C-alpha positions as a Markdown table, in Angstrom:
| # | Residue | x | y | z |
|---|---|---|---|---|
| 1 | Met | 130.1 | 198.9 | 19.5 |
| 2 | Glu | 131.4 | 198.7 | 15.9 |
| 3 | Ile | 130.9 | 201.0 | 12.9 |
| 4 | Leu | 132.0 | 201.0 | 9.3 |
| 5 | Phe | 134.8 | 203.7 | 8.7 |
| 6 | Lys | 132.9 | 204.7 | 5.5 |
| 7 | Lys | 129.9 | 205.8 | 7.7 |
| 8 | Ile | 131.9 | 208.2 | 9.7 |
| 9 | Leu | 131.9 | 211.6 | 8.0 |
| 10 | His | 133.1 | 215.0 | 9.0 |
| 11 | Asn | 129.8 | 215.2 | 11.2 |
| 12 | Asp | 130.1 | 213.9 | 14.7 |
| 13 | Val | 129.1 | 210.2 | 15.3 |
| 14 | Asn | 128.2 | 209.5 | 18.9 |
| 15 | Phe | 129.4 | 206.3 | 20.5 |
| 16 | Glu | 129.3 | 204.5 | 23.8 |
| 17 | Thr | 130.7 | 201.1 | 24.9 |
| 18 | Glu | 131.5 | 199.4 | 28.3 |
| 19 | Phe | 134.2 | 197.0 | 29.5 |
| 20 | Glu | 134.7 | 195.8 | 33.1 |
| 21 | Asn | 132.7 | 198.6 | 34.6 |
| 22 | Ile | 134.4 | 201.2 | 32.5 |
| 23 | Lys | 132.4 | 203.3 | 30.1 |
| 24 | Phe | 133.9 | 204.9 | 27.0 |
| 25 | Phe | 131.7 | 207.5 | 25.3 |
| 26 | Gly | 132.1 | 210.5 | 23.0 |
| 27 | Ile | 132.3 | 211.4 | 19.3 |
| 28 | Ala | 134.1 | 210.2 | 16.4 |
| 29 | Lys | 134.6 | 212.2 | 13.3 |
| 30 | Arg | 136.6 | 211.9 | 10.1 |
| 31 | Glu | 140.0 | 213.8 | 10.0 |
| 32 | Ser | 141.2 | 212.5 | 6.7 |
| 33 | Lys | 140.5 | 209.8 | 4.1 |
| 34 | Asp | 141.8 | 206.9 | 6.3 |
| 35 | Leu | 141.9 | 208.6 | 9.7 |
| 36 | Val | 139.1 | 209.1 | 12.4 |
| 37 | Leu | 139.4 | 211.2 | 15.6 |
| 38 | Cys | 137.8 | 209.6 | 18.6 |
| 39 | Lys | 137.2 | 212.1 | 21.5 |
| 40 | Gly | 135.6 | 211.0 | 24.6 |
| 41 | Lys | 135.7 | 210.0 | 28.3 |
| 42 | Leu | 136.7 | 206.9 | 30.3 |
| 43 | Arg | 134.7 | 206.6 | 33.5 |
| 44 | Gly | 134.3 | 203.9 | 36.0 |
| 45 | Asn | 136.2 | 201.7 | 38.5 |
| 46 | Ile | 138.3 | 198.6 | 38.1 |
| 47 | Leu | 139.9 | 196.2 | 40.5 |
| 48 | His | 143.7 | 196.7 | 40.6 |
| 49 | Thr | 146.5 | 195.4 | 42.7 |
| 50 | Cys | 148.5 | 198.0 | 44.6 |
| 51 | Asp | 152.0 | 198.2 | 43.2 |
| 52 | Arg | 153.5 | 198.7 | 46.6 |
| 53 | Cys | 151.7 | 196.5 | 49.0 |
| 54 | Gly | 150.0 | 194.0 | 46.8 |
| 55 | Glu | 146.5 | 194.5 | 48.2 |
| 56 | Glu | 143.6 | 194.7 | 45.8 |
| 57 | Phe | 141.7 | 198.1 | 45.6 |
| 58 | Ser | 139.1 | 199.8 | 43.5 |
| 59 | Leu | 141.0 | 202.2 | 41.0 |
| 60 | Leu | 138.8 | 205.2 | 39.9 |
| 61 | Ile | 139.2 | 206.1 | 36.2 |
| 62 | Asp | 137.9 | 209.5 | 35.0 |
| 63 | Glu | 140.0 | 210.6 | 32.0 |
| 64 | Asp | 139.5 | 212.5 | 28.8 |
| 65 | Leu | 140.7 | 210.6 | 25.8 |
| 66 | Glu | 141.6 | 211.7 | 22.4 |
| 67 | Leu | 143.0 | 209.2 | 19.9 |
| 68 | Phe | 143.1 | 208.4 | 16.2 |
| 69 | Ala | 142.0 | 205.2 | 14.4 |
| 70 | Ser | 143.0 | 204.3 | 10.9 |
| 71 | Asp | 141.3 | 202.2 | 8.2 |
| 72 | Gly | 144.3 | 200.0 | 7.5 |
| 73 | Ile | 148.0 | 200.6 | 8.0 |
| 74 | Tyr | 148.7 | 204.3 | 8.7 |
| 75 | Lys | 152.1 | 205.5 | 7.4 |
| 76 | Lys | 151.7 | 209.2 | 7.0 |
| 77 | Asp | 152.7 | 210.8 | 10.3 |
| 78 | Asp | 154.8 | 209.1 | 13.0 |
| 79 | Ser | 154.0 | 211.8 | 15.6 |
| 80 | Leu | 150.4 | 210.6 | 15.9 |
| 81 | Asp | 149.3 | 207.8 | 18.2 |
| 82 | Val | 147.2 | 205.8 | 15.8 |
| 83 | Ile | 145.4 | 202.5 | 16.4 |
| 84 | Glu | 145.0 | 200.5 | 13.1 |
| 85 | Phe | 142.0 | 198.6 | 12.2 |
| 86 | Glu | 141.4 | 196.2 | 9.3 |
| 87 | Asn | 138.4 | 195.1 | 7.3 |
| 88 | Gly | 136.9 | 198.8 | 7.3 |
| 89 | Ile | 135.5 | 198.5 | 10.7 |
| 90 | Leu | 136.2 | 200.7 | 13.7 |
| 91 | Asn | 135.6 | 198.7 | 17.0 |
| 92 | Phe | 135.2 | 201.1 | 20.0 |
| 93 | Glu | 135.5 | 198.2 | 22.5 |
| 94 | Thr | 139.0 | 197.4 | 21.1 |
| 95 | Leu | 140.0 | 201.1 | 21.7 |
| 96 | Leu | 138.5 | 200.9 | 25.3 |
| 97 | Val | 140.3 | 197.7 | 26.2 |
| 98 | Ser | 143.6 | 199.0 | 24.8 |
| 99 | Glu | 143.3 | 202.1 | 27.0 |
| 100 | Val | 142.2 | 200.2 | 30.1 |
| 101 | Glu | 145.3 | 197.9 | 29.8 |
| 102 | Ala | 147.6 | 200.8 | 29.3 |
| 103 | Ile | 146.2 | 202.4 | 32.5 |
| 104 | Lys | 146.7 | 199.1 | 34.4 |
| 105 | Ser | 150.3 | 199.0 | 33.2 |
| 106 | Asp | 151.1 | 202.2 | 35.0 |
| 107 | Tyr | 152.0 | 202.3 | 38.8 |
| 108 | His | 149.0 | 202.8 | 41.1 |
| 109 | Tyr | 149.0 | 202.7 | 44.9 |
| 110 | Cys | 146.1 | 202.1 | 47.3 |
| 111 | Asp | 145.0 | 204.8 | 49.7 |
| 112 | Asn | 147.2 | 203.4 | 52.5 |
| 113 | Cys | 150.3 | 203.4 | 50.4 |
| 114 | Asn | 149.6 | 206.9 | 49.0 |
| 115 | Lys | 150.0 | 208.1 | 52.6 |
| 116 | Ile | 153.5 | 206.9 | 52.9 |
């Protein structure tokens, strides 16, 4: 799902997108001229390789997510985690893919290895 930044006002805009059996849904609203707050949930399952034994298992994802998207380069506050977009378009699937890859990069263990 894509939406033009200029169409996101201070009112909530509902969004929903899906990638590899993970749904990302919630609201987006304008925080400043170039910054949009995206609040939502990630829910679903992905296949992942256990970081201890190497067996593949289904990793349950059920997380609240709050992140910022900017229309162009954002230089105002280094303390914010901001994903920058160009061409005036906010792409929610890009946000979702980025978050799924961040989750995959963490250590995850299958049920058998969690018991050790």
